[in-house]
KEDREN-793331 format. One record per residue: x, y, z of N, C-alpha, C, O in turn; residue number from 0. Coordinates in nm, 2 decimals. Atoms other than C-alpha are relative to their C-alpha. Last residue first. Layout:
BEGIN
<atom n_xx="X" n_yy="Y" n_zz="Z" ca_xx="X" ca_yy="Y" ca_zz="Z" c_xx="X" c_yy="Y" c_zz="Z" o_xx="X" o_yy="Y" o_zz="Z" num="NUM"/>
...
//
This chain:
BEGIN
<atom n_xx="0.07" n_yy="0.04" n_zz="0.12" ca_xx="-0.50" ca_yy="1.51" ca_zz="4.26" c_xx="-0.13" c_yy="-0.06" c_zz="0.03" o_xx="-0.21" o_yy="-0.10" o_zz="-0.06" num="77"/>
<atom n_xx="0.11" n_yy="-0.09" n_zz="0.03" ca_xx="-0.38" ca_yy="1.69" ca_zz="4.57" c_xx="-0.09" c_yy="-0.04" c_zz="-0.12" o_xx="-0.18" o_yy="0.03" o_zz="-0.15" num="76"/>
<atom n_xx="0.10" n_yy="0.01" n_zz="-0.11" ca_xx="-0.17" ca_yy="1.41" ca_zz="4.71" c_xx="-0.12" c_yy="0.09" c_zz="-0.03" o_xx="-0.22" o_yy="0.07" o_zz="0.03" num="75"/>
<atom n_xx="0.08" n_yy="0.12" n_zz="0.00" ca_xx="0.01" ca_yy="1.37" ca_zz="4.38" c_xx="-0.10" c_yy="-0.01" c_zz="0.11" o_xx="-0.21" o_yy="-0.07" o_zz="0.08" num="74"/>
<atom n_xx="-0.07" n_yy="0.12" n_zz="-0.05" ca_xx="0.12" ca_yy="1.73" ca_zz="4.36" c_xx="-0.08" c_yy="-0.12" c_zz="0.01" o_xx="-0.21" o_yy="-0.11" o_zz="0.01" num="73"/>
<atom n_xx="0.02" n_yy="0.03" n_zz="-0.14" ca_xx="-0.08" ca_yy="1.96" ca_zz="4.14" c_xx="0.09" c_yy="-0.11" c_zz="0.04" o_xx="0.13" o_yy="-0.20" o_zz="-0.03" num="72"/>
<atom n_xx="0.14" n_yy="0.04" n_zz="-0.03" ca_xx="0.05" ca_yy="2.10" ca_zz="3.82" c_xx="-0.01" c_yy="-0.03" c_zz="0.15" o_xx="0.08" o_yy="0.01" o_zz="0.23" num="71"/>
<atom n_xx="0.08" n_yy="-0.11" n_zz="-0.05" ca_xx="0.42" ca_yy="2.10" ca_zz="3.74" c_xx="-0.14" c_yy="-0.05" c_zz="0.03" o_xx="-0.17" o_yy="-0.17" o_zz="0.03" num="70"/>
<atom n_xx="0.03" n_yy="0.00" n_zz="-0.15" ca_xx="0.68" ca_yy="1.89" ca_zz="3.59" c_xx="-0.08" c_yy="0.12" c_zz="0.03" o_xx="-0.04" o_yy="0.23" o_zz="0.00" num="69"/>
<atom n_xx="-0.01" n_yy="-0.13" n_zz="-0.07" ca_xx="0.66" ca_yy="1.85" ca_zz="3.21" c_xx="-0.03" c_yy="-0.02" c_zz="0.15" o_xx="-0.13" o_yy="-0.08" o_zz="0.18" num="68"/>
<atom n_xx="0.12" n_yy="-0.06" n_zz="-0.05" ca_xx="0.72" ca_yy="1.50" ca_zz="3.09" c_xx="0.02" c_yy="0.13" c_zz="0.07" o_xx="0.11" o_yy="0.14" o_zz="0.15" num="67"/>
<atom n_xx="0.03" n_yy="0.02" n_zz="-0.14" ca_xx="1.04" ca_yy="1.44" ca_zz="2.91" c_xx="-0.13" c_yy="0.07" c_zz="0.04" o_xx="-0.16" o_yy="0.17" o_zz="-0.01" num="66"/>
<atom n_xx="-0.04" n_yy="-0.12" n_zz="-0.08" ca_xx="1.03" ca_yy="1.44" ca_zz="2.54" c_xx="-0.04" c_yy="-0.03" c_zz="0.14" o_xx="-0.14" o_yy="-0.09" o_zz="0.17" num="65"/>
<atom n_xx="0.11" n_yy="-0.09" n_zz="-0.04" ca_xx="1.01" ca_yy="1.10" ca_zz="2.38" c_xx="0.05" c_yy="0.11" c_zz="0.09" o_xx="0.15" o_yy="0.10" o_zz="0.16" num="64"/>
<atom n_xx="0.03" n_yy="-0.11" n_zz="0.09" ca_xx="1.30" ca_yy="0.95" ca_zz="2.20" c_xx="-0.11" c_yy="0.09" c_zz="0.03" o_xx="-0.13" o_yy="0.19" o_zz="-0.03" num="63"/>
<atom n_xx="-0.12" n_yy="-0.06" n_zz="0.06" ca_xx="1.29" ca_yy="0.63" ca_zz="2.39" c_xx="-0.04" c_yy="0.10" c_zz="-0.10" o_xx="-0.13" o_yy="0.08" o_zz="-0.18" num="62"/>
<atom n_xx="-0.03" n_yy="0.06" n_zz="0.13" ca_xx="0.98" ca_yy="0.58" ca_zz="2.59" c_xx="0.12" c_yy="0.07" c_zz="-0.06" o_xx="0.15" o_yy="0.18" o_zz="-0.03" num="61"/>
<atom n_xx="0.01" n_yy="-0.10" n_zz="0.11" ca_xx="0.99" ca_yy="0.66" ca_zz="2.96" c_xx="0.04" c_yy="-0.06" c_zz="-0.13" o_xx="0.13" o_yy="-0.15" o_zz="-0.14" num="60"/>
<atom n_xx="-0.10" n_yy="0.01" n_zz="0.10" ca_xx="0.91" ca_yy="0.39" ca_zz="3.21" c_xx="-0.02" c_yy="0.10" c_zz="-0.11" o_xx="-0.12" o_yy="0.12" o_zz="-0.17" num="59"/>
<atom n_xx="0.06" n_yy="0.02" n_zz="0.13" ca_xx="0.71" ca_yy="0.51" ca_zz="3.50" c_xx="0.12" c_yy="-0.01" c_zz="-0.10" o_xx="0.22" o_yy="0.06" o_zz="-0.09" num="58"/>
<atom n_xx="-0.07" n_yy="-0.07" n_zz="0.10" ca_xx="0.85" ca_yy="0.46" ca_zz="3.84" c_xx="-0.06" c_yy="-0.03" c_zz="-0.13" o_xx="-0.08" o_yy="-0.15" o_zz="-0.17" num="57"/>
<atom n_xx="-0.07" n_yy="0.08" n_zz="0.10" ca_xx="0.59" ca_yy="0.34" ca_zz="4.08" c_xx="0.07" c_yy="0.09" c_zz="-0.10" o_xx="0.02" o_yy="0.19" o_zz="-0.14" num="56"/>
<atom n_xx="-0.13" n_yy="0.03" n_zz="-0.05" ca_xx="0.50" ca_yy="0.56" ca_zz="4.38" c_xx="0.09" c_yy="-0.08" c_zz="-0.10" o_xx="0.21" o_yy="-0.10" o_zz="-0.08" num="55"/>
<atom n_xx="-0.09" n_yy="-0.11" n_zz="0.01" ca_xx="0.22" ca_yy="0.73" ca_zz="4.20" c_xx="0.14" c_yy="-0.02" c_zz="0.06" o_xx="0.23" o_yy="0.05" o_zz="0.04" num="54"/>
<atom n_xx="-0.04" n_yy="-0.03" n_zz="0.14" ca_xx="0.05" ca_yy="0.40" ca_zz="4.13" c_xx="0.10" c_yy="0.12" c_zz="-0.01" o_xx="0.19" o_yy="0.12" o_zz="-0.09" num="53"/>
<atom n_xx="0.10" n_yy="-0.08" n_zz="0.06" ca_xx="0.06" ca_yy="0.31" ca_zz="4.50" c_xx="0.04" c_yy="0.03" c_zz="-0.14" o_xx="0.16" o_yy="0.04" o_zz="-0.17" num="52"/>
<atom n_xx="-0.04" n_yy="-0.14" n_zz="0.04" ca_xx="0.29" ca_yy="0.03" ca_zz="4.60" c_xx="-0.12" c_yy="0.07" c_zz="-0.07" o_xx="-0.19" o_yy="0.01" o_zz="-0.14" num="51"/>
<atom n_xx="0.09" n_yy="-0.11" n_zz="-0.06" ca_xx="0.12" ca_yy="-0.26" ca_zz="4.77" c_xx="0.05" c_yy="0.14" c_zz="-0.04" o_xx="0.00" o_yy="0.23" o_zz="0.03" num="50"/>
<atom n_xx="0.15" n_yy="0.01" n_zz="0.03" ca_xx="0.24" ca_yy="-0.54" ca_zz="4.54" c_xx="-0.08" c_yy="0.11" c_zz="0.06" o_xx="-0.19" o_yy="0.14" o_zz="0.01" num="49"/>
<atom n_xx="0.02" n_yy="-0.03" n_zz="0.14" ca_xx="0.61" ca_yy="-0.43" ca_zz="4.55" c_xx="-0.15" c_yy="-0.01" c_zz="-0.03" o_xx="-0.20" o_yy="0.08" o_zz="-0.11" num="48"/>
<atom n_xx="-0.04" n_yy="-0.14" n_zz="0.03" ca_xx="0.63" ca_yy="-0.42" ca_zz="4.93" c_xx="-0.04" c_yy="0.04" c_zz="-0.14" o_xx="-0.09" o_yy="0.15" o_zz="-0.17" num="47"/>
<atom n_xx="0.10" n_yy="-0.09" n_zz="-0.06" ca_xx="0.44" ca_yy="-0.74" ca_zz="4.97" c_xx="0.02" c_yy="0.14" c_zz="-0.03" o_xx="-0.07" o_yy="0.22" o_zz="-0.06" num="46"/>
<atom n_xx="0.13" n_yy="0.01" n_zz="0.08" ca_xx="0.67" ca_yy="-0.91" ca_zz="4.72" c_xx="-0.11" c_yy="0.09" c_zz="0.06" o_xx="-0.18" o_yy="0.16" o_zz="-0.02" num="45"/>
<atom n_xx="-0.02" n_yy="-0.08" n_zz="0.13" ca_xx="0.98" ca_yy="-0.77" ca_zz="4.89" c_xx="-0.12" c_yy="-0.01" c_zz="-0.08" o_xx="-0.16" o_yy="0.09" o_zz="-0.14" num="44"/>
<atom n_xx="0.00" n_yy="-0.14" n_zz="-0.03" ca_xx="0.86" ca_yy="-0.90" ca_zz="5.23" c_xx="0.01" c_yy="0.09" c_zz="-0.12" o_xx="-0.06" o_yy="0.18" o_zz="-0.14" num="43"/>
<atom n_xx="0.14" n_yy="-0.04" n_zz="-0.03" ca_xx="0.79" ca_yy="-1.24" ca_zz="5.08" c_xx="-0.02" c_yy="0.15" c_zz="0.04" o_xx="-0.11" o_yy="0.21" o_zz="-0.01" num="42"/>
<atom n_xx="0.08" n_yy="0.00" n_zz="0.13" ca_xx="1.13" ca_yy="-1.26" ca_zz="4.92" c_xx="-0.14" c_yy="0.04" c_zz="0.03" o_xx="-0.20" o_yy="0.11" o_zz="-0.05" num="41"/>
<atom n_xx="-0.04" n_yy="-0.12" n_zz="0.07" ca_xx="1.30" ca_yy="-1.16" ca_zz="5.25" c_xx="-0.08" c_yy="0.01" c_zz="-0.13" o_xx="-0.12" o_yy="0.12" o_zz="-0.17" num="40"/>
<atom n_xx="0.06" n_yy="-0.11" n_zz="-0.07" ca_xx="1.10" ca_yy="-1.42" ca_zz="5.44" c_xx="0.04" c_yy="0.13" c_zz="-0.08" o_xx="-0.05" o_yy="0.22" o_zz="-0.09" num="39"/>
<atom n_xx="0.15" n_yy="0.00" n_zz="0.03" ca_xx="1.19" ca_yy="-1.69" ca_zz="5.19" c_xx="-0.06" c_yy="0.12" c_zz="0.06" o_xx="-0.15" o_yy="0.18" o_zz="0.00" num="38"/>
<atom n_xx="0.02" n_yy="-0.04" n_zz="0.14" ca_xx="1.56" ca_yy="-1.60" ca_zz="5.21" c_xx="-0.14" c_yy="0.01" c_zz="-0.04" o_xx="-0.18" o_yy="0.10" o_zz="-0.11" num="37"/>
<atom n_xx="-0.03" n_yy="-0.14" n_zz="0.01" ca_xx="1.54" ca_yy="-1.61" ca_zz="5.59" c_xx="-0.01" c_yy="0.05" c_zz="-0.14" o_xx="-0.07" o_yy="0.16" o_zz="-0.16" num="36"/>
<atom n_xx="0.12" n_yy="-0.07" n_zz="-0.06" ca_xx="1.37" ca_yy="-1.95" ca_zz="5.58" c_xx="0.02" c_yy="0.15" c_zz="-0.01" o_xx="-0.07" o_yy="0.22" o_zz="-0.04" num="35"/>
<atom n_xx="0.12" n_yy="0.01" n_zz="0.10" ca_xx="1.63" ca_yy="-2.09" ca_zz="5.34" c_xx="-0.11" c_yy="0.08" c_zz="0.06" o_xx="-0.18" o_yy="0.15" o_zz="-0.02" num="34"/>
<atom n_xx="-0.03" n_yy="-0.08" n_zz="0.12" ca_xx="1.92" ca_yy="-1.97" ca_zz="5.57" c_xx="-0.11" c_yy="0.00" c_zz="-0.10" o_xx="-0.15" o_yy="0.11" o_zz="-0.16" num="33"/>
<atom n_xx="0.01" n_yy="-0.14" n_zz="-0.04" ca_xx="1.75" ca_yy="-2.11" ca_zz="5.88" c_xx="0.03" c_yy="0.09" c_zz="-0.12" o_xx="-0.04" o_yy="0.19" o_zz="-0.14" num="32"/>
<atom n_xx="0.15" n_yy="-0.03" n_zz="-0.02" ca_xx="1.70" ca_yy="-2.45" ca_zz="5.71" c_xx="-0.02" c_yy="0.14" c_zz="0.04" o_xx="-0.11" o_yy="0.21" o_zz="-0.02" num="31"/>
<atom n_xx="0.06" n_yy="-0.01" n_zz="0.14" ca_xx="2.07" ca_yy="-2.46" ca_zz="5.59" c_xx="-0.15" c_yy="0.04" c_zz="0.01" o_xx="-0.20" o_yy="0.12" o_zz="-0.07" num="30"/>
<atom n_xx="-0.05" n_yy="-0.11" n_zz="0.07" ca_xx="2.20" ca_yy="-2.38" ca_zz="5.94" c_xx="-0.07" c_yy="0.02" c_zz="-0.14" o_xx="-0.11" o_yy="0.13" o_zz="-0.17" num="29"/>
<atom n_xx="0.07" n_yy="-0.11" n_zz="-0.06" ca_xx="1.97" ca_yy="-2.64" ca_zz="6.10" c_xx="0.05" c_yy="0.13" c_zz="-0.07" o_xx="-0.04" o_yy="0.22" o_zz="-0.09" num="28"/>
<atom n_xx="0.13" n_yy="0.00" n_zz="0.05" ca_xx="2.11" ca_yy="-2.90" ca_zz="5.86" c_xx="-0.08" c_yy="0.12" c_zz="0.05" o_xx="-0.16" o_yy="0.18" o_zz="-0.02" num="27"/>
<atom n_xx="-0.01" n_yy="-0.05" n_zz="0.14" ca_xx="2.47" ca_yy="-2.80" ca_zz="5.94" c_xx="-0.14" c_yy="0.00" c_zz="-0.06" o_xx="-0.18" o_yy="0.09" o_zz="-0.14" num="26"/>
<atom n_xx="-0.03" n_yy="-0.14" n_zz="-0.01" ca_xx="2.39" ca_yy="-2.83" ca_zz="6.32" c_xx="0.01" c_yy="0.06" c_zz="-0.15" o_xx="-0.04" o_yy="0.17" o_zz="-0.17" num="25"/>
<atom n_xx="0.13" n_yy="-0.07" n_zz="0.00" ca_xx="2.23" ca_yy="-3.17" ca_zz="6.26" c_xx="0.02" c_yy="0.15" c_zz="0.00" o_xx="-0.07" o_yy="0.22" o_zz="-0.04" num="24"/>
<atom n_xx="0.04" n_yy="-0.05" n_zz="0.14" ca_xx="2.57" ca_yy="-3.30" ca_zz="6.16" c_xx="-0.13" c_yy="0.07" c_zz="0.00" o_xx="-0.16" o_yy="0.14" o_zz="-0.10" num="23"/>
<atom n_xx="0.14" n_yy="-0.04" n_zz="-0.01" ca_xx="2.68" ca_yy="-3.32" ca_zz="6.53" c_xx="-0.05" c_yy="0.06" c_zz="-0.14" o_xx="-0.06" o_yy="0.18" o_zz="-0.15" num="22"/>
<atom n_xx="0.06" n_yy="0.06" n_zz="-0.12" ca_xx="3.01" ca_yy="-3.51" ca_zz="6.56" c_xx="-0.15" c_yy="0.03" c_zz="0.01" o_xx="-0.22" o_yy="-0.06" o_zz="0.05" num="21"/>
<atom n_xx="-0.01" n_yy="0.14" n_zz="0.02" ca_xx="3.14" ca_yy="-3.43" ca_zz="6.21" c_xx="-0.07" c_yy="-0.08" c_zz="0.11" o_xx="-0.13" o_yy="-0.18" o_zz="0.10" num="20"/>
<atom n_xx="0.10" n_yy="0.03" n_zz="0.10" ca_xx="3.01" ca_yy="-3.07" ca_zz="6.25" c_xx="0.01" c_yy="-0.15" c_zz="-0.03" o_xx="-0.10" o_yy="-0.21" o_zz="-0.05" num="19"/>
<atom n_xx="0.14" n_yy="-0.02" n_zz="-0.05" ca_xx="3.19" ca_yy="-3.04" ca_zz="6.58" c_xx="-0.10" c_yy="-0.04" c_zz="-0.10" o_xx="-0.20" o_yy="-0.11" o_zz="-0.07" num="18"/>
<atom n_xx="0.02" n_yy="0.10" n_zz="-0.09" ca_xx="3.52" ca_yy="-3.18" ca_zz="6.44" c_xx="-0.14" c_yy="0.00" c_zz="0.06" o_xx="-0.21" o_yy="-0.10" o_zz="0.08" num="17"/>
<atom n_xx="0.02" n_yy="0.12" n_zz="0.08" ca_xx="3.50" ca_yy="-2.95" ca_zz="6.15" c_xx="-0.03" c_yy="-0.12" c_zz="0.09" o_xx="-0.12" o_yy="-0.20" o_zz="0.05" num="16"/>
<atom n_xx="0.13" n_yy="-0.02" n_zz="0.06" ca_xx="3.46" ca_yy="-2.65" ca_zz="6.38" c_xx="-0.03" c_yy="-0.13" c_zz="-0.08" o_xx="-0.15" o_yy="-0.17" o_zz="-0.08" num="15"/>
<atom n_xx="0.10" n_yy="0.02" n_zz="-0.11" ca_xx="3.76" ca_yy="-2.77" ca_zz="6.59" c_xx="-0.14" c_yy="0.01" c_zz="-0.06" o_xx="-0.23" o_yy="-0.07" o_zz="-0.02" num="14"/>
<atom n_xx="0.02" n_yy="0.14" n_zz="-0.03" ca_xx="3.97" ca_yy="-2.81" ca_zz="6.27" c_xx="-0.10" c_yy="-0.03" c_zz="0.11" o_xx="-0.17" o_yy="-0.13" o_zz="0.11" num="13"/>
<atom n_xx="-0.10" n_yy="0.05" n_zz="-0.10" ca_xx="3.90" ca_yy="-2.45" ca_zz="6.19" c_xx="-0.02" c_yy="-0.15" c_zz="0.02" o_xx="-0.13" o_yy="-0.20" o_zz="0.00" num="12"/>
<atom n_xx="0.05" n_yy="0.04" n_zz="-0.13" ca_xx="3.70" ca_yy="-2.37" ca_zz="5.88" c_xx="0.11" c_yy="-0.05" c_zz="0.08" o_xx="0.21" o_yy="-0.11" o_zz="0.03" num="11"/>
<atom n_xx="-0.04" n_yy="-0.08" n_zz="-0.11" ca_xx="3.88" ca_yy="-2.19" ca_zz="5.59" c_xx="-0.05" c_yy="-0.03" c_zz="0.14" o_xx="-0.03" o_yy="0.05" o_zz="0.23" num="10"/>
<atom n_xx="0.06" n_yy="-0.13" n_zz="0.01" ca_xx="3.72" ca_yy="-2.31" ca_zz="5.27" c_xx="0.03" c_yy="0.09" c_zz="0.13" o_xx="-0.03" o_yy="0.19" o_zz="0.14" num="9"/>
<atom n_xx="-0.05" n_yy="-0.07" n_zz="0.12" ca_xx="3.95" ca_yy="-2.61" ca_zz="5.23" c_xx="-0.06" c_yy="0.14" c_zz="-0.01" o_xx="0.00" o_yy="0.22" o_zz="-0.09" num="8"/>
<atom n_xx="-0.14" n_yy="-0.04" n_zz="-0.02" ca_xx="3.89" ca_yy="-2.72" ca_zz="5.59" c_xx="0.05" c_yy="0.08" c_zz="-0.12" o_xx="0.13" o_yy="0.17" o_zz="-0.10" num="7"/>
<atom n_xx="0.01" n_yy="-0.14" n_zz="-0.06" ca_xx="3.51" ca_yy="-2.72" ca_zz="5.52" c_xx="0.14" c_yy="0.05" c_zz="0.03" o_xx="0.16" o_yy="0.17" o_zz="0.04" num="6"/>
<atom n_xx="-0.02" n_yy="-0.10" n_zz="0.11" ca_xx="3.58" ca_yy="-3.02" ca_zz="5.29" c_xx="-0.01" c_yy="0.15" c_zz="0.05" o_xx="0.03" o_yy="0.24" o_zz="-0.02" num="5"/>
<atom n_xx="-0.14" n_yy="-0.04" n_zz="0.01" ca_xx="3.63" ca_yy="-3.23" ca_zz="5.60" c_xx="0.02" c_yy="0.10" c_zz="-0.11" o_xx="0.13" o_yy="0.17" o_zz="-0.11" num="4"/>
<atom n_xx="-0.01" n_yy="-0.15" n_zz="0.00" ca_xx="3.25" ca_yy="-3.22" ca_zz="5.66" c_xx="0.15" c_yy="0.04" c_zz="-0.01" o_xx="0.18" o_yy="0.16" o_zz="0.02" num="3"/>
<atom n_xx="0.07" n_yy="-0.05" n_zz="0.12" ca_xx="3.17" ca_yy="-3.59" ca_zz="5.57" c_xx="0.02" c_yy="0.15" c_zz="-0.01" o_xx="-0.01" o_yy="0.21" o_zz="-0.12" num="2"/>
<atom n_xx="0.14" n_yy="-0.03" n_zz="-0.03" ca_xx="3.44" ca_yy="-3.71" ca_zz="5.81" c_xx="-0.07" c_yy="0.06" c_zz="-0.13" o_xx="0.00" o_yy="0.09" o_zz="-0.22" num="1"/>
<atom n_xx="0.06" n_yy="-0.09" n_zz="0.10" ca_xx="3.76" ca_yy="-3.88" ca_zz="5.73" c_xx="-0.15" c_yy="0.01" c_zz="0.03" o_xx="-0.22" o_yy="-0.08" o_zz="0.03" num="0"/>
//
């Protein structure tokens, strides 16, 4: 019984489980890489959100209010 035998129940092949039982560092590397990718995605999203120009942000409309009239100068000409 190895510590990664539970992978068999989620569809891993016996060869993959044998490799993980022999070299558990591979599982640790996988987890570290996944966490790093998630952190990078979060950082990229934050930078994108923080650097939006005011005219790029969607304005929340109040309930019951009439829609704003479209017209006038475009945002670049203001």
